[in-house]
C-alpha positions in Angstrom: 35.4 102.9 23.4 35.8 103.9 26.8 39.2 103.9 28.8 37.5 100.5 31.0 37.5 98.8 27.8 40.5 99.8 26.5 42.4 98.8 29.5 40.5 95.4 29.9 41.2 94.6 26.1 45.2 95.6 26.6 45.3 93.5 29.8 43.5 90.4 28.6 45.7 90.3 25.5 48.7 90.9 27.8 47.7 87.9 30.0 45.9 85.6 27.0 50.0 85.8 24.9 51.8 85.3 28.0 50.2 82.2 29.2 50.6 81.3 25.4 54.3 82.1 26.0 54.7 80.6 29.0 53.3 76.7 27.7 55.4 77.3 24.3 58.3 78.5 26.3 58.1 75.8 28.6 57.3 72.8 26.2 60.1 74.1 24.0 62.3 73.9 26.9 61.2 70.5 28.1 60.8 68.6 24.7 64.3 70.8 22.7 66.7 71.8 25.6 69.2 71.9 22.8 67.5 74.8 21.6 68.5 77.2 24.5 71.6 75.7 24.6 72.3 76.6 21.0 70.6 80.3 21.5 72.7 81.2 24.4 75.7 79.0 23.9 75.6 77.3 27.0 77.5 74.0 27.6 76.0 70.7 28.4 77.3 70.6 32.0 75.5 73.5 32.9 73.2 73.9 36.3 70.6 75.5 34.5 66.7 74.2 34.6 66.0 74.9 30.6 62.4 74.2 31.5 62.1 77.1 33.8 64.3 79.3 31.6 61.9 78.6 28.6 59.0 79.2 31.2 60.0 82.9 32.0 61.2 83.7 28.8 58.0 82.6 27.1 55.9 84.7 29.8 58.0 87.8 29.2 58.2 87.9 25.8 54.4 86.8 25.0 53.0 89.2 27.8 55.3 92.1 25.7 53.7 90.9 22.4 50.5 90.7 23.8 50.1 94.2 25.3 51.7 95.3 21.9 48.5 93.7 20.3 46.4 95.0 22.7 47.2 98.5 22.2 47.5 98.1 18.2 43.9 96.7 18.9 42.7 99.6 20.9 44.2 102.4 18.9 42.6 101.5 15.7 39.5 100.7 17.1 39.8 104.1 18.6 40.6 105.7 14.9 38.0 103.9 13.2 35.9 105.1 15.9 36.9 108.7 15.0 36.4 108.7 11.7 33.4 106.9 11.8 32.1 109.9 14.0 33.5 112.7 11.9 31.8 111.6 8.8 28.4 111.0 10.1 28.5 114.8 10.9 
């Protein structure tokens, strides 16, 4: 695996998970705003737009998970390639 390929896998995983997290967070903030009110103990009269808060939280959490998953994939493939190359000598 090349460095460029590992970089692309990690970044694309971060973007994909971040996009999914954005959609999930926005839908959760729109359809079930009481979830965020309960988690963050916000009063009902709070001026916070919960759909936007869900979008922001979804993007950040999704991107973090996606980068972690991408790095795990890259490290696993690199480890596997190093083990199979060592065994063929």
